[in-house]
C-alpha positions as CSV (number, residue, x, y, z in Angstrom):
1,M,19.6,-10.0,-14.7
2,Q,19.6,-10.0,-10.7
3,S,22.6,-10.7,-8.5
4,L,22.8,-14.3,-6.3
5,R,23.2,-11.9,-3.6
6,H,19.7,-10.0,-4.5
7,Q,17.8,-13.1,-5.0
8,R,19.3,-14.5,-1.3
9,V,18.2,-11.0,0.7
10,R,15.0,-11.1,-1.8
11,E,13.9,-14.6,-0.4
12,L,15.3,-14.4,3.2
13,L,13.2,-10.9,3.5
14,K,10.0,-12.5,1.6
15,R,10.1,-15.4,4.8
16,E,11.3,-13.4,7.5
17,I,7.8,-10.4,6.8
18,G,5.6,-13.7,5.8
19,E,6.9,-15.0,9.8
20,V,6.3,-11.3,11.9
21,I,2.8,-11.5,9.9
22,R,1.8,-14.4,11.5
23,R,3.2,-13.7,14.6
24,E,1.5,-10.6,14.7
25,I,-1.2,-10.0,13.1
26,P,-4.1,-11.9,14.1
27,V,-6.0,-14.1,11.3
28,G,-9.6,-13.9,13.1
29,E,-10.1,-10.1,12.0
30,S,-7.9,-9.4,8.8
31,G,-8.4,-12.6,7.2
32,L,-5.3,-14.6,6.4
33,L,-2.2,-13.0,4.8
34,T,0.4,-14.3,2.8
35,V,3.4,-12.8,1.5
36,N,3.3,-13.5,-2.4
37,D,6.8,-11.7,-3.1
38,V,8.7,-9.3,-2.8
39,A,10.7,-6.7,-5.1
40,L,13.9,-5.4,-3.9
41,A,15.7,-2.2,-4.9
42,G,19.0,-2.1,-6.4
43,D,20.2,-0.5,-4.1
44,L,18.6,-3.0,-1.4
45,Q,17.1,0.2,0.7
46,S,13.2,-0.3,-0.3
47,A,11.0,-3.2,-0.7
48,A,7.4,-3.4,-2.5
49,V,5.9,-7.1,-0.5
50,Y,3.0,-8.1,-2.7
51,V,0.6,-9.8,0.0
52,G,-2.2,-11.9,-0.6
53,I,-5.1,-11.3,1.9
54,V,-7.6,-14.4,1.9
55,G,-11.1,-13.7,3.6
56,T,-14.3,-11.9,3.3
57,A,-14.0,-8.2,1.5
58,E,-14.3,-6.7,4.9
59,Q,-12.0,-9.0,6.1
60,Q,-9.3,-7.7,3.3
61,R,-9.6,-4.3,3.7
62,K,-9.0,-4.2,7.5
63,G,-6.4,-7.0,6.8
64,F,-4.4,-4.4,4.0
65,E,-5.2,-1.4,6.5
66,L,-3.8,-3.0,9.4
67,L,-0.7,-3.6,7.3
68,R,-0.3,-0.1,6.2
69,K,-0.7,0.9,10.1
70,E,1.8,-1.1,11.1
71,R,4.7,-1.2,8.3
72,L,6.8,0.5,10.8
73,R,6.6,-2.2,13.7
74,I,7.0,-4.7,11.2
75,Q,9.6,-2.9,9.7
76,G,11.6,-3.1,12.7
77,L,11.3,-6.5,13.6
78,V,12.5,-7.9,10.5
79,G,15.2,-5.0,10.9
80,R,16.3,-7.1,14.6
81,A,15.8,-10.4,12.6
82,V,18.0,-9.9,9.2
83,V,21.4,-8.5,9.7
84,L,21.6,-6.1,7.0
85,K,23.8,-2.9,6.4
86,Y,20.2,-1.2,5.6
87,T,16.8,-2.3,6.7
88,P,14.7,-1.8,3.3
89,R,11.7,0.4,3.8
90,L,8.5,-2.0,3.2
91,R,6.0,-0.5,0.8
92,F,3.0,-3.1,0.9
93,V,0.8,-3.7,-2.3
94,R,-2.3,-6.0,-2.5
95,D,-1.5,-9.0,-4.9
96,D,-4.7,-10.5,-6.2
97,S,-3.4,-12.4,-8.8
98,V,-4.2,-15.9,-7.1
99,E,-8.1,-14.0,-7.2
100,R,-7.2,-13.3,-11.1
101,G,-6.0,-16.9,-11.6
102,N,-9.0,-18.7,-9.9
103,R,-11.7,-16.3,-11.5
104,V,-9.8,-17.7,-15.3
105,L,-10.0,-21.2,-14.6
106,R,-13.2,-21.0,-13.3
107,I,-14.1,-19.2,-16.8
108,M,-12.5,-21.8,-18.5
109,E,-15.0,-24.6,-16.4
110,E,-17.1,-22.7,-17.8
111,I,-16.3,-22.7,-21.5
112,E,-16.0,-26.3,-21.8
113,R,-19.0,-27.6,-19.6
114,S,-20.6,-24.9,-22.6
115,Q,-18.7,-27.0,-25.1
116,S,-19.4,-30.6,-23.9
117,P,-22.6,-32.5,-25.7
118,S,-24.9,-33.3,-23.0
């Protein structure tokens, strides 16, 4: 069970990382980047940032590459905005849960269509 402080720091980081990404990374070449979740270590010194990318396959590839390249700069901007003893070391993880969910919904719709009497 996470402490209340841990949950609040996680949500604060999620919001601030999303804001920094929105401000600093152009949508045109990298697709639309969204921060879906942040998994924060117990000691608050590292965090896995789960990012969803909406766009073409090329935009998704470029977007994730750009996040990895700009990790330290994003981490620095977040560190200035969020006052903590230590700024967590960020690690970006591609989150395709929305895409998987949409695929499951399409499959369910296809099953319903094939079973309905025509």
